[in-house]
N, C-alpha and C positions, 0 to 999 in steps of 0.2 A: 392151291392158288396158281401153281405153274402148269397144272394139267391142261387147262384151257389153252395156254400158249403152245404146249407141245402138239396140239391138234390143229392150230390155226395156220392155214396156208399163207395168209397175208403176212404173218410174222416171219415165216420162212422166206417169203419173197422180199421182205424188207432186208433180211440178212443178205440175200443175193444182190440187192442194190448196194449195200455197204461194200461187199466184195468187189463189185464192179468199180466203185469209186477208188478202192485201194489198188485195183489193177490199173486203172487209168493213171494213178500217181506213179506206179512202178514203171509203166510204159513211157510216161513222159520224162522220167529221169534218165532213160536210156540205159545202155549197158554199163555196169559198174566196172568192168574190166578195160574196155576199149572205147567207151562212149559211142559205140555203134547203135544203130537203130534196132529196136526190138520188134519182133514179129510174133503174131499169135501162135502159140504152140500148146493149146489146152490139152489136157490129158483126161481119159475117161475115169470115172469113179462109179462104184456101185454102192450108193449110199443106203444106209439103214437108219431107222429112227426118225424119219421125217414123213409128213403126210404124203399120201399117194399122189395128190394133185401137184406136188412140187418135185417129184422124183426126176422128171426130165431136166429141170433146171439145175438140180444137184448132181446130175450124172457127168458133169464136166468140171474139172478143176482149172481155174484160170491160171494161165502161165504163158511165158514168152521165151523166145530164144533170140540171140543176137544174130543179125544178118552178116556181121563181119567175123566174129570169133566163135560163134556157135555156143556161147555160154548160156545157160538157162537162168532166167529171172522169174521166180515164182513169188508173187506178192503174198503178204500176210492175208489170212482168211478168218472171218468170224463163223463161217459155215463148217470148216473142218479143223481138227486138231491133228496136224501131221498126217500120217498115213493110216490112221484109224478108219475102219469101215463105217462106224456109226458117226453121225454128225455131231458137232460140238455141243449142240443143245442137249442131246441125249446124254452125253458124257457129263455135262454139268448137272442136269436135273435128276438123274437116276441114282444119285448117291446121297446119303448113305443107304446101304441095302436094307436096313431093319426098320426104317420109319414107314408108317402106313402110306403117307403120300408118295414116297419113293416106290413102294410096291405097286401103287396105282399107276404111276408113270411108267414103270418098267413094263407093265402089262400093255399100256397104250402104245409104247414105242417098240414093243416086241424084243425086249432085252432080257437075256436069260440071267438068272441069279449068279451063275458062274462068271459071266462077263462083268457083271457089276462088282463082284468080289475082286476081280482082276483090276478093274478101274479103281477100286478103293485102295489096293496096294499101290497103285500108281499115284493117286492123290496124296496118300499119307507117307509114302517112302521115296518115290522117285521125284515127284514134282517139287517137294521142298528143297531138293538139292540143285534144282535148275538155277542158272544165273538170273533168269527172269523173276522167279519167286524171291530170290535173295534181294533183288532190287526192290520189288514190290513190298515186301514185308516191312522194309524200313520206313515206308510211307504210311503204313497202317498201324496206328496206335490206338489202343493197346494191341499187342501182337495177336495174330490168329494162330491158334494151336493147329498143328498139322492134322490131328484127328478130326478137326472141325471142317476141313476142306472137302468139297468146294462150297458147302453151304455157308461156312463162316465168312468166305469172301463175298458171297451174294448178300449176306446179312449186313456186312460192313458198308456196302455202297449206299450212298445217300437217298436216292429217290424212293418214295413210297410206292410207286408204280412198278410192279414186278417186270413188265416188259422192258422198261428203261433200265432197271437194275441188271437184268440178264444181258442186254446189249452192252452195257458198260463192262460187265465181266468178260464177255466174249471179246470185246476190243482190247481189254488188258491182256488177255491170253493169246491174242492173235499172233504175236511173234513166235509162239510155240508151233504154229502151223507151217513154218518154213525151216528148212535147213540151209546149210551153206549153198552158195551158188555152185553148180556143177558145170565143169567144162567137158 
């Protein structure tokens, strides 16, 4: 069901629009350190796991720097999860490694089995220890077992439409796409 989404440039462009909105909110809030004005300071990315038609749009990570104190302000993203090379959609959809649909998606997105196994370790061992997950899991009853992540999270979200469910999951995970503000 998700393989069509993984190949749909319009879905990836929609995620770019969401990131633009998140960036506008960050810029509008100004510098968190000195209330100075934020200036565009996007940085390059070499994204993997997205359709070739959107590679150009995904080759820049939206970010800002303060004109007064030079602090960086990088907004949350639904396109990227931290510094990972693969886009967030690939990270969400290519796990678990042993299901037939996941193998199909891995082939479509060009993700190696070794990479997927590394992601599985992250989903089942590291992600459950994050403050974000500790906060989210209290709102999801009955609890999702770590071994069921990320599919368990996707399954728990309400909409029957897979694209809406995926966007909701990416929005929930977007705080993981940023780290502390760097001076």
